[in-house]
C-alpha positions as CSV (number, residue, x, y, z in Angstrom):
1,X,87.9,105.6,89.6
2,X,89.5,109.0,89.3
3,X,90.6,108.9,93.0
4,X,92.5,105.6,92.4
5,X,94.5,107.2,89.6
6,X,95.4,110.1,91.9
7,X,96.4,107.8,94.7
8,X,98.3,105.2,92.7
9,X,100.0,107.4,90.1
10,X,99.9,111.1,90.8
11,X,100.6,111.4,94.5
12,X,103.6,108.9,94.4
13,X,104.9,110.9,91.4
14,X,104.7,114.1,93.4
15,X,106.6,112.5,96.3
16,X,109.2,111.2,93.9
17,X,109.8,114.7,92.6
18,X,110.0,116.0,96.2
19,X,112.6,113.2,97.0
20,X,114.7,113.9,93.9
21,X,114.8,117.6,94.5
22,X,115.8,117.1,98.2
23,X,118.4,114.6,97.2
24,X,119.9,117.1,94.6
25,X,120.1,119.6,97.5
26,X,122.4,117.2,99.3
27,X,119.9,116.0,101.9
28,X,120.4,112.5,103.3
29,X,117.8,109.8,102.5
30,X,116.9,109.4,106.2
31,X,116.0,113.1,106.4
32,X,114.0,113.0,103.2
33,X,112.1,109.9,104.4
34,X,111.2,111.6,107.7
35,X,110.2,114.8,105.9
36,X,108.0,113.0,103.4
37,X,106.6,110.4,105.8
38,X,107.9,107.4,103.8
39,X,110.6,104.8,104.2
40,X,114.2,105.2,103.3
41,X,113.7,102.3,100.9
42,X,111.0,104.2,99.1
43,X,113.2,107.3,98.9
44,X,116.0,105.1,97.4
45,X,113.6,103.7,94.8
46,X,112.3,107.2,93.9
47,X,115.9,108.5,93.4
48,X,116.9,105.5,91.3
49,X,113.8,106.1,89.1
50,X,112.4,102.6,89.9
51,X,109.1,103.8,91.3
52,X,106.4,106.3,90.3
53,X,108.1,107.3,87.0
54,X,105.1,107.2,84.7
55,X,103.8,110.7,85.3
56,X,105.6,113.4,83.3
57,X,104.9,116.9,84.8
58,X,105.1,120.0,82.7
59,X,107.6,122.8,83.4
60,X,105.1,125.0,85.3
61,X,104.3,122.1,87.6
62,X,108.0,121.2,88.1
63,X,108.8,124.8,89.1
64,X,105.9,124.8,91.6
65,X,107.1,121.5,93.0
66,X,110.5,123.2,93.7
67,X,108.6,126.0,95.5
68,X,106.7,123.4,97.5
69,X,109.9,121.6,98.5
70,X,111.4,124.9,99.7
71,X,108.2,125.5,101.8
72,X,108.5,122.0,103.3
73,X,112.1,122.7,104.3
74,X,110.8,125.7,106.2
75,X,108.3,123.6,108.1
76,X,105.3,123.4,105.8
77,X,103.7,119.9,105.9
78,X,104.2,117.5,103.0
79,X,100.4,116.8,102.9
80,X,99.7,120.5,102.5
81,X,102.2,120.8,99.7
82,X,101.0,117.6,97.9
83,X,97.4,118.9,98.0
84,X,98.7,122.2,96.6
85,X,100.3,120.4,93.6
86,X,97.2,118.3,93.1
87,X,95.1,121.4,93.0
88,X,97.4,123.0,90.5
89,X,97.2,119.9,88.3
90,X,93.4,120.0,88.5
91,X,93.3,123.7,87.6
92,X,95.5,123.2,84.6
93,X,93.4,120.1,83.6
94,X,96.6,117.9,83.9
95,X,94.9,115.5,86.2
96,X,92.3,114.8,83.5
97,X,95.0,114.0,81.0
98,X,96.5,111.5,83.5
99,X,93.1,109.9,84.1
100,X,92.6,109.5,80.3
101,X,96.0,107.7,80.1
102,X,95.5,105.4,83.1
103,X,91.7,105.1,83.5
104,X,89.9,104.0,80.3
105,X,86.5,104.1,82.1
106,X,86.6,107.7,83.2
107,X,83.1,108.9,83.7
108,X,81.8,111.2,81.0
109,X,80.4,113.7,83.4
110,X,83.5,113.8,85.7
111,X,83.8,117.2,87.4
112,X,87.3,116.5,88.9
113,X,89.0,119.2,86.8
114,X,86.2,121.7,86.8
115,X,87.9,123.7,89.6
116,X,88.2,127.3,88.6
């Protein structure tokens, strides 16, 4: 199912990018965990590249992730920013590419990335 790929691979990969950027900005893991709504152990695993490392985002998406992190640090909510990145991936057809990699039974009439 397309939703499973998004939940299992894409959203954790976005959180991983958020965590890495925050860590590079010098923020403690406890703060990152609180901001992202995950455990410190998960943050540690993301930073060590031991979780959610399968998805490779393009440069446009990586730049937009930095913008999202900056908005989160100014009180935007992580769910809002994650949805923003997912929508960007749908608009650029990137999510479809990830589905084809991880979901061999993708429906032929899938309209997931038909967002204009």
